[in-house]
C-alpha positions in Angstrom: 0.0 0.0 0.0 1.4 3.4 -1.0 -1.3 5.4 0.7 -5.1 5.3 1.2 -6.5 3.3 -1.8 -3.2 3.6 -3.8 -1.2 0.5 -4.5 1.6 -0.5 -6.8 1.6 -4.2 -7.6 3.8 -6.4 -9.8 2.1 -6.8 -13.2 0.4 -10.2 -13.8 -1.3 -11.9 -16.7 -4.7 -11.2 -15.1 -4.1 -7.5 -15.7 -4.1 -7.7 -19.5 -7.7 -6.9 -20.2 -8.0 -4.0 -17.7 -4.7 -2.4 -18.8 -5.7 -2.7 -22.4 -8.9 -0.8 -21.6 -7.0 2.0 -20.0 -4.6 2.2 -23.0 -7.4 2.0 -25.6 -9.4 4.8 -24.1 -6.3 7.0 -23.6 -4.6 6.5 -27.0 -4.6 10.2 -28.0 -3.4 11.2 -24.5 -0.5 8.7 -24.5 0.5 8.7 -28.1 2.7 11.9 -28.0 4.9 10.4 -25.3 4.9 6.6 -25.8 5.9 5.0 -29.1 4.3 1.6 -28.2 0.7 2.9 -28.0 0.1 2.4 -31.8 1.6 -1.1 -31.6 -0.8 -2.1 -28.8 -4.0 -3.1 -30.6 -5.4 -6.0 -28.6 -5.5 -7.6 -25.2 -3.1 -10.2 -26.6 -0.6 -7.5 -27.3 -0.7 -6.5 -23.6 -0.6 -10.2 -22.6 2.6 -10.7 -24.6 4.1 -7.5 -23.0 3.3 -8.9 -19.5 5.0 -12.2 -20.3 8.1 -10.3 -21.5 8.0 -8.1 -18.4 7.7 -11.1 -16.0 10.7 -12.7 -17.8 12.8 -9.6 -17.4 11.8 -9.4 -13.8 13.1 -13.0 -13.2 16.2 -12.5 -15.3 17.4 -9.0 -14.5 15.3 -7.6 -11.8 13.4 -5.1 -14.1 10.1 -4.3 -12.6 6.7 -3.4 -14.2 3.9 -2.7 -11.8 0.3 -1.7 -12.1 -0.8 1.6 -10.5 -4.1 0.9 -8.7 -6.5 3.3 -7.2 -9.2 1.6 -5.1 -8.2 -1.6 -7.0 -8.8 0.1 -10.4 -5.9 0.0 -12.8 -4.8 3.5 -13.7 -1.5 2.9 -15.5 1.9 1.4 -15.0 5.2 2.3 -13.4 8.5 0.4 -13.4 12.3 0.2 -13.3 14.0 -1.1 -16.4 17.6 -1.6 -17.6 18.5 -2.6 -14.0 22.3 -2.7 -14.0 23.7 -4.6 -11.0 27.3 -3.7 -12.1 26.7 0.0 -11.9 23.8 -0.1 -9.4 21.5 1.9 -11.6 18.1 1.7 -13.4 15.7 3.8 -15.3 12.2 4.7 -14.0 9.2 5.0 -16.3 5.5 5.4 -16.0 2.3 6.2 -17.8 -1.2 7.1 -16.5 -4.6 7.4 -18.0 -5.7 11.0 -18.4 -8.7 10.5 -16.1 -6.3 9.7 -13.2 -4.0 12.7 -13.6 -3.8 15.4 -10.9 -4.4 13.0 -8.0 -0.7 12.6 -7.0 -0.7 8.9 -8.1 2.6 9.0 -10.0 4.4 11.0 -7.4 3.1 8.7 -4.6 3.9 5.5 -6.4 7.2 6.9 -7.6 8.2 7.6 -4.0 7.3 4.0 -3.1 9.2 2.6 -6.0 12.3 4.8 -5.3 12.2 3.6 -1.7 12.3 0.0 -3.0 15.0 0.8 -5.6 17.4 2.4 -3.1 16.6 0.5 0.1 15.8 -3.1 -1.1 17.5 -3.3 -4.5 20.6 -1.3 -3.3 20.7 1.0 -6.4 22.8 4.1 -6.3 21.2 5.9 -9.3 17.8 6.1 -11.0 17.4 8.0 -14.2 14.4 9.3 -16.0 14.1 10.2 -19.7 11.4 12.6 -20.6 10.3 14.7 -23.7 11.0 18.4 -23.2 7.3 19.0 -24.0 6.0 16.6 -21.3 5.6 19.2 -18.6 3.5 16.9 -16.3 6.2 14.3 -16.2 9.0 16.9 -15.7 7.0 18.2 -12.7 6.9 14.7 -11.2 10.6 14.5 -11.6 11.1 17.8 -9.8 8.7 16.7 -7.0 10.7 13.5 -6.5 14.0 15.4 -6.4 15.5 14.4 -9.7 18.2 16.6 -11.2 18.2 17.7 -14.8 21.4 16.5 -16.5 21.0 17.5 -20.1 19.2 17.0 -23.3 20.2 14.4 -26.0 19.2 15.7 -29.4 17.0 13.4 -31.6 17.9 10.3 -29.5 14.5 8.6 -29.7 12.3 7.7 -32.6 8.7 8.5 -31.7 5.8 7.8 -34.1 8.0 8.3 -37.2 9.9 11.3 -36.0 13.1 11.8 -34.0 12.7 13.4 -30.6 15.0 15.0 -28.1 14.9 13.6 -24.6 15.9 15.2 -21.3 17.8 13.1 -18.8 17.2 13.5 -15.1 18.7 11.5 -12.3 18.4 10.8 -8.6 21.1 9.4 -6.4 20.6 7.3 -3.3 22.2 9.9 -1.1 19.9 12.6 -2.4 16.9 10.4 -1.9 18.0 9.6 1.7 18.4 13.3 2.5 15.0 14.2 1.1 13.3 11.4 3.0 15.0 12.4 6.3 13.9 16.0 5.7 10.3 14.8 5.0 10.3 12.8 8.3 11.4 15.9 10.2 8.3 17.8 9.1 
């Protein structure tokens, strides 16, 4: 449990239908930021993604979790490219438009970062975000990420090349911010 009614749970094959429904009704909202939206055209596509996600979890520790609000799927969040040699990973997330503005991504992000730094022993978590994705950049700021720079035309997104901003958070920065939060 992250907070009242908000949970982050490891993705499971039983989530395919409900996640597909969220994706399908949010295509226009998600398409500018996520290249996989147009390649996700059925429950079976989501089911295949879940199988791959569970395999990556078992093999490398990558995590894909479902964001739940009162047991209703709202989106996903995860850690990918978990690198045990360099103690790093990349955080990513998406959320249905109808669930924005409730603090779900920031709350679940804080829970996942606690897990990344405390249980997984990571030293660095990074986040890549489109310069135009102001909501996602606001989440990065709320969670304490530091902007590191912009890579030009590094990602192919819906038949165009896009710049991506890189943000990072170190274990020591997260620990300091959590200690400060507990003093309030």
